[in-house]
Short mmCIF file of the C-alpha atoms (twelve columns), coordinates in Angstrom:
data_MODEL
# 
_entry.id   MODEL 
# 
loop_
_atom_site.group_PDB 
_atom_site.id 
_atom_site.type_symbol 
_atom_site.label_atom_id 
_atom_site.label_alt_id 
_atom_site.label_comp_id 
_atom_site.label_asym_id 
_atom_site.label_seq_id 
_atom_site.Cartn_x 
_atom_site.Cartn_y 
_atom_site.Cartn_z 
_atom_site.pdbx_PDB_model_num 
ATOM 1   C CA . UNK A 1   -1.117 -14.535 -50.158 1 
ATOM 2   C CA . UNK A 2   -3.297 -11.901 -48.450 1 
ATOM 3   C CA . UNK A 3   -3.584 -14.091 -45.377 1 
ATOM 4   C CA . UNK A 4   0.196  -14.531 -45.176 1 
ATOM 5   C CA . UNK A 5   0.744  -10.805 -45.632 1 
ATOM 6   C CA . UNK A 6   -1.807 -10.074 -42.879 1 
ATOM 7   C CA . UNK A 7   -0.036 -12.479 -40.510 1 
ATOM 8   C CA . UNK A 8   3.360  -10.903 -41.245 1 
ATOM 9   C CA . UNK A 9   2.012  -7.372  -40.719 1 
ATOM 10  C CA . UNK A 10  0.337  -8.376  -37.458 1 
ATOM 11  C CA . UNK A 11  3.543  -10.055 -36.272 1 
ATOM 12  C CA . UNK A 12  5.560  -6.930  -37.040 1 
ATOM 13  C CA . UNK A 13  3.044  -4.723  -35.232 1 
ATOM 14  C CA . UNK A 14  3.079  -7.063  -32.243 1 
ATOM 15  C CA . UNK A 15  6.892  -7.018  -32.035 1 
ATOM 16  C CA . UNK A 16  7.080  -3.216  -32.372 1 
ATOM 17  C CA . UNK A 17  4.419  -2.667  -29.703 1 
ATOM 18  C CA . UNK A 18  5.871  -5.300  -27.362 1 
ATOM 19  C CA . UNK A 19  9.342  -3.750  -27.506 1 
ATOM 20  C CA . UNK A 20  8.206  -0.189  -26.817 1 
ATOM 21  C CA . UNK A 21  8.454  0.978   -23.203 1 
ATOM 22  C CA . UNK A 22  5.121  1.925   -21.758 1 
ATOM 23  C CA . UNK A 23  4.400  5.629   -21.876 1 
ATOM 24  C CA . UNK A 24  2.662  5.187   -18.547 1 
ATOM 25  C CA . UNK A 25  5.509  3.318   -16.876 1 
ATOM 26  C CA . UNK A 26  6.732  4.970   -13.712 1 
ATOM 27  C CA . UNK A 27  10.215 6.466   -13.635 1 
ATOM 28  C CA . UNK A 28  11.654 5.175   -10.361 1 
ATOM 29  C CA . UNK A 29  14.842 7.258   -10.672 1 
ATOM 30  C CA . UNK A 30  12.775 10.420  -11.081 1 
ATOM 31  C CA . UNK A 31  10.594 9.294   -8.159  1 
ATOM 32  C CA . UNK A 32  13.728 8.975   -6.026  1 
ATOM 33  C CA . UNK A 33  14.758 12.541  -6.836  1 
ATOM 34  C CA . UNK A 34  11.279 13.874  -6.054  1 
ATOM 35  C CA . UNK A 35  11.194 11.827  -2.831  1 
ATOM 36  C CA . UNK A 36  14.573 13.153  -1.690  1 
ATOM 37  C CA . UNK A 37  13.550 16.739  -2.406  1 
ATOM 38  C CA . UNK A 38  10.089 16.567  -0.804  1 
ATOM 39  C CA . UNK A 39  9.721  13.563  1.485   1 
ATOM 40  C CA . UNK A 40  13.112 13.008  3.118   1 
ATOM 41  C CA . UNK A 41  12.435 15.551  5.844   1 
ATOM 42  C CA . UNK A 42  10.006 13.095  7.454   1 
ATOM 43  C CA . UNK A 43  10.748 9.814   5.676   1 
ATOM 44  C CA . UNK A 44  14.524 9.555   5.300   1 
ATOM 45  C CA . UNK A 45  15.488 5.919   4.827   1 
ATOM 46  C CA . UNK A 46  11.826 4.891   4.835   1 
ATOM 47  C CA . UNK A 47  11.341 5.973   8.442   1 
ATOM 48  C CA . UNK A 48  8.644  8.277   9.789   1 
ATOM 49  C CA . UNK A 49  9.815  11.065  12.080  1 
ATOM 50  C CA . UNK A 50  6.273  12.173  12.930  1 
ATOM 51  C CA . UNK A 51  4.848  8.732   13.745  1 
ATOM 52  C CA . UNK A 52  7.689  6.189   14.106  1 
ATOM 53  C CA . UNK A 53  5.213  3.277   14.140  1 
ATOM 54  C CA . UNK A 54  4.083  4.017   10.566  1 
ATOM 55  C CA . UNK A 55  7.229  3.715   8.507   1 
ATOM 56  C CA . UNK A 56  7.523  3.077   4.787   1 
ATOM 57  C CA . UNK A 57  8.869  -0.415  5.428   1 
ATOM 58  C CA . UNK A 58  6.990  -3.106  3.538   1 
ATOM 59  C CA . UNK A 59  5.720  -4.690  6.758   1 
ATOM 60  C CA . UNK A 60  4.253  -1.387  7.988   1 
ATOM 61  C CA . UNK A 61  2.814  -0.493  4.590   1 
ATOM 62  C CA . UNK A 62  1.125  -3.905  4.478   1 
ATOM 63  C CA . UNK A 63  -0.010 -3.643  8.100   1 
ATOM 64  C CA . UNK A 64  -1.798 -0.361  7.406   1 
ATOM 65  C CA . UNK A 65  -3.108 -1.393  3.974   1 
ATOM 66  C CA . UNK A 66  -0.805 1.001   2.142   1 
ATOM 67  C CA . UNK A 67  1.358  -1.386  0.124   1 
ATOM 68  C CA . UNK A 68  -0.547 -0.330  -2.970  1 
ATOM 69  C CA . UNK A 69  0.376  2.176   -5.650  1 
ATOM 70  C CA . UNK A 70  -3.048 3.818   -5.814  1 
ATOM 71  C CA . UNK A 71  -3.267 4.254   -2.037  1 
ATOM 72  C CA . UNK A 72  0.189  5.829   -1.900  1 
ATOM 73  C CA . UNK A 73  -0.712 8.130   -4.804  1 
ATOM 74  C CA . UNK A 74  -3.893 9.197   -2.994  1 
ATOM 75  C CA . UNK A 75  -2.104 9.885   0.290   1 
ATOM 76  C CA . UNK A 76  0.702  11.843  -1.362  1 
ATOM 77  C CA . UNK A 77  -1.773 13.810  -3.493  1 
ATOM 78  C CA . UNK A 78  -4.291 14.624  -0.766  1 
ATOM 79  C CA . UNK A 79  -2.272 14.293  2.435   1 
ATOM 80  C CA . UNK A 80  -3.612 12.717  5.620   1 
ATOM 81  C CA . UNK A 81  -3.487 13.728  9.291   1 
ATOM 82  C CA . UNK A 82  -0.088 15.384  9.854   1 
ATOM 83  C CA . UNK A 83  1.109  14.676  6.289   1 
ATOM 84  C CA . UNK A 84  0.482  17.634  3.993   1 
ATOM 85  C CA . UNK A 85  -0.846 17.382  0.456   1 
ATOM 86  C CA . UNK A 86  1.783  17.205  -2.271  1 
ATOM 87  C CA . UNK A 87  -0.678 17.520  -5.152  1 
ATOM 88  C CA . UNK A 88  1.380  20.442  -6.431  1 
ATOM 89  C CA . UNK A 89  3.991  17.929  -7.614  1 
ATOM 90  C CA . UNK A 90  1.694  16.776  -10.402 1 
ATOM 91  C CA . UNK A 91  0.295  13.387  -11.297 1 
ATOM 92  C CA . UNK A 92  3.356  11.947  -13.087 1 
ATOM 93  C CA . UNK A 93  5.801  12.914  -10.341 1 
ATOM 94  C CA . UNK A 94  3.510  11.461  -7.668  1 
ATOM 95  C CA . UNK A 95  3.171  8.218   -9.640  1 
ATOM 96  C CA . UNK A 96  6.974  8.082   -9.853  1 
ATOM 97  C CA . UNK A 97  7.272  8.659   -6.094  1 
ATOM 98  C CA . UNK A 98  4.783  5.850   -5.410  1 
ATOM 99  C CA . UNK A 99  6.796  3.486   -7.625  1 
ATOM 100 C CA . UNK A 100 9.979  4.535   -5.819  1 
ATOM 101 C CA . UNK A 101 8.433  3.945   -2.380  1 
ATOM 102 C CA . UNK A 102 7.174  0.498   -3.358  1 
ATOM 103 C CA . UNK A 103 10.509 -0.473  -4.896  1 
ATOM 104 C CA . UNK A 104 12.438 0.735   -1.857  1 
ATOM 105 C CA . UNK A 105 10.030 -1.049  0.485   1 
ATOM 106 C CA . UNK A 106 10.631 -4.283  -1.449  1 
ATOM 107 C CA . UNK A 107 14.403 -3.744  -1.145  1 
ATOM 108 C CA . UNK A 108 14.266 -2.896  2.538   1 
ATOM 109 C CA . UNK A 109 15.225 0.751   1.925   1 
ATOM 110 C CA . UNK A 110 18.859 -0.171  1.155   1 
# 
């Protein structure tokens, strides 16, 4: 009886945990809003007005080793060359922007 009860309790816990959205999951919609407010000046439509060869298209991100959430987060947080640091946006917003960029790159910025 104890074994059966333990199995039932574990099954219930598993189902509850499996159905909960991750607290760490990125909010792509929020990332889109942050991107439009802070990044569109140089990256509208995934382009790059400062260096047109380094767009946010998947092929360019892959070519330059940037098709990676952590690398995008680092570049947005710290900046690089002509791109300023956007660390002021905060960790969660930057994670959301990175998720948005990767999703848009996958979709061809449509």
